[in-house]
SEMI-792058 format. One line per 4 residues: their letters; for each residue x, y, z of N, C-alpha, C, O. Coordinates in nm, 3 decimals. Atoms other than C-alpha are relative to their C-alpha. Layout:
N
a> X:Y:Z:X:Y:Z:X:Y:Z:X:Y:Z ~ ...
% end
This chain:
146
msan> 0.026:-0.052:-0.132:1.297:-2.623:-1.668:-0.138:-0.041:0.046:-0.224:-0.077:-0.035 ~ 0.132:0.028:-0.056:1.007:-2.687:-1.437:-0.031:0.106:0.103:0.054:0.188:0.137 ~ 0.041:-0.099:-0.100:0.812:-2.484:-1.184:0.088:-0.010:0.125:0.103:0.087:0.199 ~ -0.088:0.018:-0.116:1.045:-2.631:-0.922:0.138:0.060:-0.023:0.211:0.084:0.073
ttti> -0.134:-0.053:0.028:1.353:-2.495:-1.099:-0.002:0.136:-0.070:0.097:0.208:-0.065 ~ 0.008:-0.130:0.065:1.233:-2.193:-1.299:0.002:0.108:0.107:-0.080:0.107:0.199 ~ -0.010:-0.106:-0.101:1.338:-1.886:-1.104:-0.083:0.121:-0.041:-0.118:0.139:-0.157 ~ 0.073:-0.124:0.025:1.154:-1.559:-1.072:0.086:0.094:-0.084:0.033:0.171:-0.165
ghll> -0.090:-0.078:0.085:1.461:-1.393:-1.223:-0.018:-0.035:-0.146:-0.023:0.053:-0.232 ~ 0.022:0.047:0.138:1.411:-1.605:-1.536:-0.138:0.047:-0.050:-0.150:0.095:-0.163 ~ 0.134:-0.042:0.037:1.039:-1.528:-1.539:0.000:0.151:-0.033:-0.062:0.192:-0.131 ~ -0.006:-0.144:0.027:1.114:-1.152:-1.519:0.078:0.030:-0.128:0.047:0.126:-0.198
dekg> -0.073:-0.018:0.125:1.367:-1.187:-1.803:-0.095:-0.014:-0.119:-0.084:0.059:-0.217 ~ 0.097:0.025:0.107:1.082:-1.321:-2.018:-0.110:0.106:-0.001:-0.148:0.156:-0.107 ~ 0.115:-0.089:-0.013:0.806:-1.094:-1.889:0.038:0.147:-0.008:-0.037:0.228:-0.063 ~ -0.039:-0.140:-0.013:0.997:-0.773:-1.831:-0.017:0.046:0.144:-0.092:-0.014:0.221
gdvw> 0.000:-0.045:-0.139:1.048:-0.577:-1.514:-0.080:0.126:0.025:-0.058:0.195:0.125 ~ 0.080:-0.120:-0.021:0.793:-0.300:-1.557:-0.078:-0.010:0.132:-0.141:-0.111:0.161 ~ 0.074:-0.007:-0.125:0.649:-0.196:-1.223:-0.072:0.134:0.003:-0.010:0.239:-0.019 ~ 0.077:-0.122:-0.008:0.372:0.058:-1.185:-0.021:0.033:0.147:-0.052:-0.055:0.227
sidp> 0.011:-0.039:-0.140:0.358:0.255:-0.864:-0.072:0.133:0.013:-0.098:0.202:-0.085 ~ 0.070:-0.124:-0.032:0.184:0.544:-0.694:0.050:0.049:0.135:0.098:-0.030:0.217 ~ -0.040:-0.062:-0.127:0.263:0.783:-0.409:-0.110:-0.024:0.104:-0.228:-0.025:0.070 ~ 0.101:0.027:-0.103:0.088:0.713:-0.075:-0.097:0.115:0.022:-0.208:0.093:0.072
ddsi> 0.088:-0.115:-0.020:-0.058:1.066:-0.069:-0.090:0.028:-0.119:-0.176:0.116:-0.113 ~ 0.085:-0.018:0.118:-0.214:1.035:-0.414:-0.140:-0.053:0.031:-0.158:-0.131:0.125 ~ 0.138:0.043:-0.026:-0.590:0.981:-0.435:-0.024:-0.143:-0.050:0.044:-0.192:-0.140 ~ 0.040:0.134:0.042:-0.749:0.642:-0.465:-0.054:0.004:-0.142:-0.033:-0.090:-0.219
fnav> 0.050:-0.014:0.137:-0.922:0.769:-0.780:0.115:-0.009:-0.100:0.104:-0.077:-0.201 ~ -0.116:0.006:0.090:-0.580:0.823:-0.941:0.059:-0.140:-0.004:0.104:-0.186:-0.110 ~ -0.053:0.136:-0.003:-0.468:0.478:-0.829:-0.085:-0.093:-0.086:-0.032:-0.172:-0.164 ~ 0.090:0.086:0.078:-0.774:0.308:-0.978:0.010:0.034:-0.148:0.006:-0.056:-0.233
tems> -0.017:-0.041:0.140:-0.735:0.512:-1.298:0.129:-0.059:-0.057:0.129:-0.110:-0.169 ~ -0.129:0.055:0.045:-0.369:0.405:-1.324:-0.009:-0.151:-0.020:0.045:-0.203:-0.118 ~ 0.017:0.145:0.017:-0.462:0.039:-1.269:-0.076:-0.030:-0.128:-0.043:-0.124:-0.200 ~ 0.079:0.020:0.121:-0.719:0.068:-1.547:0.084:0.026:-0.125:0.081:-0.054:-0.219
vrdv> -0.084:-0.036:0.116:-0.479:0.240:-1.790:0.106:-0.107:-0.024:0.133:-0.144:-0.138 ~ -0.109:0.099:0.011:-0.204:-0.015:-1.718:-0.052:-0.142:-0.011:0.026:-0.235:-0.036 ~ 0.063:0.132:0.003:-0.449:-0.309:-1.713:0.065:-0.095:0.101:0.101:-0.208:0.069 ~ -0.056:0.079:-0.109:-0.315:-0.433:-1.379:-0.096:0.003:0.117:-0.182:0.091:0.125
ggll> 0.088:0.010:-0.115:-0.485:-0.534:-1.056:0.059:0.057:0.127:-0.005:0.055:0.232 ~ -0.062:-0.056:-0.120:-0.242:-0.368:-0.818:0.115:0.092:-0.035:0.180:0.078:-0.139 ~ -0.113:-0.093:0.014:0.011:-0.089:-0.779:0.081:-0.001:0.128:0.025:-0.008:0.238 ~ -0.082:-0.019:-0.118:0.303:-0.064:-0.547:-0.013:0.144:0.046:-0.028:0.235:-0.036
vvkd> 0.002:-0.135:-0.056:0.294:0.235:-0.317:0.143:0.029:0.043:0.199:-0.040:0.128 ~ -0.143:-0.028:-0.017:0.638:0.394:-0.318:0.019:0.144:0.047:-0.042:0.237:-0.005 ~ -0.036:-0.133:-0.051:0.779:0.687:-0.120:0.151:0.003:0.016:0.209:-0.084:0.082 ~ -0.146:-0.014:-0.006:1.140:0.803:-0.157:0.071:-0.128:-0.044:0.168:-0.172:0.018
ekiv> -0.055:0.121:0.061:1.215:0.493:-0.370:-0.009:-0.124:0.090:0.059:-0.223:0.064 ~ 0.021:0.114:-0.090:1.103:0.260:-0.086:-0.145:-0.046:-0.011:-0.237:0.035:-0.021 ~ 0.135:0.057:0.001:0.805:0.025:-0.097:-0.061:0.022:0.138:-0.006:-0.023:0.239 ~ 0.067:-0.023:-0.128:0.563:0.140:0.173:-0.135:-0.071:0.005:-0.199:-0.074:0.110
giit> 0.126:0.070:0.002:0.259:-0.057:0.063:-0.035:-0.048:-0.140:0.044:-0.034:-0.234 ~ 0.054:0.043:0.127:0.051:-0.203:-0.215:-0.150:0.028:0.004:-0.215:0.008:0.106 ~ 0.144:-0.022:0.011:-0.297:-0.107:-0.333:-0.051:-0.086:-0.114:0.005:-0.086:-0.224 ~ 0.056:0.091:0.099:-0.510:-0.357:-0.518:-0.149:0.028:-0.020:-0.211:0.103:0.056
erdy> 0.144:-0.012:0.023:-0.857:-0.378:-0.664:-0.078:-0.049:0.122:-0.182:0.006:0.156 ~ 0.065:0.055:-0.119:-0.949:-0.584:-0.357:-0.002:0.104:0.112:-0.103:0.120:0.180 ~ -0.004:-0.107:-0.101:-0.834:-0.301:-0.126:-0.107:0.104:-0.030:-0.176:0.152:0.060 ~ 0.097:-0.100:0.041:-1.052:-0.063:-0.324:-0.143:-0.044:0.034:-0.219:0.030:0.096
trnv> 0.138:0.044:-0.021:-1.368:-0.271:-0.311:-0.032:-0.017:0.148:-0.144:0.015:0.190 ~ 0.028:0.025:-0.142:-1.334:-0.361:0.057:0.013:0.124:0.088:-0.055:0.134:0.191 ~ -0.028:-0.113:-0.089:-1.208:-0.032:0.195:-0.049:0.135:-0.049:-0.037:0.234:0.024 ~ 0.055:-0.126:0.050:-1.366:0.235:-0.022:-0.149:-0.018:-0.023:-0.232:0.045:0.044
ilkg> 0.141:0.018:0.037:-1.689:0.115:-0.174:-0.083:-0.046:0.120:-0.185:0.015:0.152 ~ 0.079:0.056:-0.110:-1.807:-0.092:0.122:-0.001:0.087:0.125:-0.089:0.072:0.210 ~ -0.005:-0.087:-0.118:-1.706:0.173:0.377:-0.048:0.142:-0.029:-0.037:0.230:0.056 ~ 0.060:-0.128:0.035:-1.866:0.463:0.192:0.098:0.116:-0.014:0.058:0.231:0.000
ktsa> -0.099:-0.106:0.020:-1.542:0.656:0.131:-0.008:0.049:-0.145:-0.066:-0.017:-0.231 ~ -0.003:-0.051:0.137:-1.488:0.872:-0.176:0.138:-0.018:-0.059:0.240:0.007:0.006 ~ -0.127:0.028:0.068:-1.220:0.781:-0.425:0.082:0.125:-0.024:0.205:0.122:-0.016 ~ -0.071:-0.123:0.035:-1.133:1.140:-0.513:0.063:0.068:0.122:0.163:0.139:0.109
etpv> -0.047:-0.071:-0.119:-1.079:1.256:-0.155:0.083:-0.085:0.096:0.150:-0.031:0.184 ~ -0.072:0.088:-0.092:-0.926:0.953:0.017:0.138:-0.032:-0.056:0.149:-0.074:-0.171 ~ -0.134:0.033:0.048:-0.549:0.908:-0.007:0.026:-0.151:0.003:-0.032:-0.224:0.083 ~ -0.038:0.141:0.012:-0.399:0.574:-0.104:0.046:-0.057:0.135:0.015:-0.171:0.168
ceim> -0.057:0.050:-0.126:-0.221:0.546:0.234:-0.107:-0.045:0.100:-0.076:-0.121:0.192 ~ 0.106:0.040:-0.093:-0.558:0.508:0.411:-0.052:-0.141:-0.024:-0.107:-0.202:0.068 ~ 0.056:0.134:0.028:-0.648:0.181:0.239:0.103:-0.101:-0.046:0.071:-0.219:-0.060 ~ -0.100:0.092:0.053:-0.321:0.030:0.115:0.034:-0.108:0.102:0.020:-0.089:0.223
sknv> -0.055:0.104:-0.086:-0.186:-0.295:0.253:0.144:0.038:0.030:0.223:0.064:-0.061 ~ -0.132:-0.050:-0.038:0.124:-0.204:0.450:0.107:-0.109:0.013:0.225:-0.082:-0.007 ~ -0.097:0.109:-0.016:0.288:-0.541:0.512:0.019:-0.070:-0.134:-0.047:-0.169:-0.164 ~ -0.020:0.051:0.135:0.419:-0.609:0.163:0.100:-0.116:0.004:0.212:-0.103:0.053
icam> -0.084:0.119:0.010:0.559:-0.956:0.106:0.068:0.004:-0.136:0.003:0.027:-0.238 ~ -0.077:-0.009:0.124:0.834:-0.965:-0.155:0.067:-0.133:-0.032:0.091:-0.215:0.057 ~ -0.077:0.114:0.047:1.007:-1.231:-0.361:0.138:0.049:-0.043:0.159:0.169:-0.063 ~ -0.133:-0.031:0.051:1.369:-1.245:-0.468:0.020:-0.076:-0.130:-0.047:-0.177:-0.153
peht> -0.017:0.064:0.131:1.497:-1.338:-0.815:0.034:-0.148:0.007:0.003:-0.223:-0.086 ~ -0.038:0.142:-0.011:1.633:-1.671:-0.690:-0.113:-0.090:0.048:-0.099:-0.213:0.044 ~ 0.115:0.083:-0.036:1.294:-1.786:-0.561:-0.049:-0.073:-0.125:-0.037:-0.021:-0.237 ~ 0.057:0.074:0.113:1.134:-2.051:-0.781:-0.147:0.036:-0.016:-0.209:0.092:0.074
vsec> 0.142:-0.021:0.026:0.792:-2.028:-0.938:-0.082:-0.075:0.103:-0.180:-0.022:0.155 ~ 0.073:0.079:-0.100:0.675:-2.305:-0.704:0.002:0.065:0.138:-0.099:0.068:0.207 ~ -0.010:-0.066:-0.130:0.802:-2.121:-0.397:-0.091:0.122:0.006:-0.157:0.146:0.107 ~ 0.084:-0.120:0.003:0.623:-1.803:-0.502:-0.149:-0.036:-0.003:-0.231:0.033:0.057
leii> 0.139:0.045:0.002:0.302:-1.991:-0.577:-0.043:-0.041:0.141:-0.156:-0.015:0.182 ~ 0.027:0.037:-0.138:0.322:-2.133:-0.224:-0.025:0.124:0.087:-0.118:0.127:0.166 ~ 0.014:-0.125:-0.077:0.368:-1.782:-0.077:-0.133:0.066:-0.030:-0.207:0.104:0.061 ~ 0.124:-0.065:0.041:0.080:-1.638:-0.276:-0.123:-0.075:0.053:-0.219:-0.014:0.098
tekr> 0.112:0.081:-0.047:-0.149:-1.926:-0.182:-0.013:0.009:0.151:-0.123:0.030:0.202 ~ 0.002:-0.003:-0.147:-0.054:-1.928:0.187:-0.044:0.136:0.054:-0.121:0.143:0.149 ~ 0.029:-0.136:-0.049:-0.077:-1.550:0.229:-0.128:0.059:-0.059:-0.172:0.166:-0.019 ~ 0.124:-0.043:0.065:-0.389:-1.520:0.008:0.015:0.138:-0.064:-0.067:0.228:-0.044
irhl> -0.027:-0.123:0.073:-0.239:-1.245:-0.206:0.010:-0.032:-0.148:0.013:-0.149:-0.186 ~ -0.003:0.022:0.145:-0.222:-1.197:-0.582:0.121:0.061:-0.068:0.145:0.035:-0.186 ~ -0.114:-0.070:0.059:0.088:-0.985:-0.636:0.121:-0.010:0.091:0.109:-0.003:0.214 ~ -0.126:0.005:-0.074:0.452:-1.017:-0.532:0.101:0.092:-0.066:0.143:0.068:-0.180
pvvd> -0.112:-0.079:0.051:0.705:-0.740:-0.580:0.127:-0.085:0.007:0.140:-0.171:0.094 ~ -0.127:0.074:0.000:1.050:-0.875:-0.664:0.111:0.100:0.027:0.125:0.201:-0.042 ~ -0.110:-0.089:-0.039:1.350:-0.716:-0.494:0.132:-0.077:-0.006:0.139:-0.197:0.021 ~ -0.135:0.056:0.003:1.720:-0.775:-0.537:0.091:0.101:0.070:0.106:0.214:0.024
ndkl> -0.082:-0.091:-0.081:1.952:-0.624:-0.274:-0.076:0.129:0.032:-0.024:0.238:0.013 ~ 0.087:-0.112:-0.039:1.667:-0.398:-0.155:-0.041:0.091:-0.115:-0.095:0.199:-0.092 ~ 0.040:-0.079:0.116:1.612:-0.270:-0.511:-0.116:-0.071:-0.070:-0.108:-0.190:-0.099 ~ 0.116:0.054:0.069:1.274:-0.321:-0.676:0.035:-0.027:-0.145:0.079:0.062:-0.217
igmi> -0.036:0.035:0.138:1.325:-0.510:-1.003:-0.118:-0.051:-0.082:-0.105:-0.073:-0.202 ~ 0.115:0.048:0.075:0.977:-0.627:-1.096:-0.115:-0.036:0.090:-0.108:-0.023:0.213 ~ 0.119:0.043:-0.073:0.635:-0.750:-0.996:-0.058:-0.119:-0.073:-0.067:-0.119:-0.196 ~ 0.065:0.117:0.059:0.474:-1.086:-1.054:-0.137:-0.018:0.061:-0.163:0.023:0.175
sigd> 0.136:0.025:-0.047:0.114:-1.189:-1.023:-0.025:-0.150:-0.002:0.053:-0.227:-0.057 ~ 0.037:0.141:0.004:-0.057:-1.519:-0.969:-0.017:-0.047:-0.144:0.015:-0.162:-0.177 ~ 0.015:0.034:0.142:-0.139:-1.512:-1.342:0.133:-0.029:-0.067:0.143:-0.119:-0.149 ~ -0.134:0.024:0.055:0.232:-1.486:-1.429:0.052:-0.138:0.040:0.112:-0.209:-0.040
lvkq> -0.048:0.129:-0.050:0.307:-1.789:-1.212:-0.072:-0.116:-0.067:-0.009:-0.214:-0.108 ~ 0.078:0.107:0.065:0.026:-2.001:-1.357:0.042:-0.014:-0.146:0.058:-0.126:-0.195 ~ -0.044:0.003:0.141:0.130:-1.907:-1.712:0.135:-0.071:-0.012:0.155:-0.151:-0.104 ~ -0.131:0.064:0.005:0.489:-2.014:-1.637:-0.010:-0.149:0.028:0.059:-0.229:-0.036
iitd> 0.019:0.143:-0.029:0.375:-2.345:-1.487:-0.053:-0.072:-0.123:-0.007:-0.182:-0.156 ~ 0.056:0.061:0.121:0.170:-2.419:-1.800:0.108:-0.012:-0.108:0.119:-0.116:-0.173 ~ -0.109:0.003:0.097:0.467:-2.329:-2.023:0.099:-0.111:0.033:0.142:-0.186:-0.055 ~ -0.095:0.104:-0.043:0.698:-2.555:-1.819:-0.059:-0.140:-0.023:0.012:-0.231:-0.066
qqat> 0.063:0.130:0.020:0.447:-2.842:-1.832:-0.007:-0.037:-0.148:0.015:-0.153:-0.185 ~ 0.004:0.026:0.144:0.407:-2.808:-2.209:0.138:-0.040:-0.052:0.149:-0.129:-0.137 ~ -0.136:0.034:0.041:0.785:-2.818:-2.253:0.035:-0.142:0.043:0.098:-0.216:-0.032 ~ -0.025:0.136:-0.049:0.804:-3.133:-2.041:-0.074:-0.103:-0.084:-0.019:-0.207:-0.119
iekl> 0.079:0.092:0.082:0.526:-3.299:-2.240:0.062:-0.017:-0.138:0.071:-0.128:-0.190 ~ -0.065:0.007:0.131:0.697:-3.213:-2.569:0.129:-0.081:0.007:0.158:-0.161:-0.082 ~ -0.124:0.073:-0.016:1.028:-3.346:-2.440:-0.026:-0.150:0.015:0.044:-0.231:-0.045 ~ 0.034:0.141:-0.018:0.867:-3.672:-2.329:-0.052:-0.060:-0.130:-0.022:-0.175:-0.162
gntg> 0.050:0.048:0.131:0.688:-3.703:-2.665:0.113:-0.021:-0.098:0.110:-0.117:-0.176 ~ -0.113:0.013:0.093:1.013:-3.651:-2.855:0.089:-0.118:0.034:0.149:-0.178:-0.055 ~ -0.085:0.114:-0.038:1.197:-3.918:-2.655:-0.066:-0.132:-0.040:0.002:-0.233:-0.060 ~ 0.070:0.122:0.040:0.929:-4.172:-2.747:-0.002:-0.022:-0.150:-0.047:-0.127:-0.196
qa> 0.006:0.011:0.145:0.969:-4.109:-3.120:0.137:-0.030:-0.062:0.163:0.011:-0.175 ~ -0.135:0.027:0.050:1.326:-4.232:-3.163:0.005:-0.105:-0.105:0.113:-0.138:-0.155
% end
């Protein structure tokens, strides 16, 4: 496979579909704590099983610290990004890398028939591209050793 043919569904099969989320009315402090505990840079904001936003470390630094808000008293809904761009399992790694680059984002929730099935990051995509390139190099090396 290559980045042009490896699908996000395949990537999620390898990575797993764990998705960490938070309620929009929860505090930013709780969101940042959850990101730290889970070692992730973003959380989906979910209400009634629907994606209503995403909160990232970037949202925190730009909309809390720089604007003098308090993490303990400000709800997630005040700083979250509301226009969440999603990928589908049939998207390729290359297509998702294009989306992330064009939209200047770092995380893509993955939905299938309006159901959240996973989350990928720019790091996941780069790791998959490297894996695909290494497989291609090995395959080319093996064909030369006949």
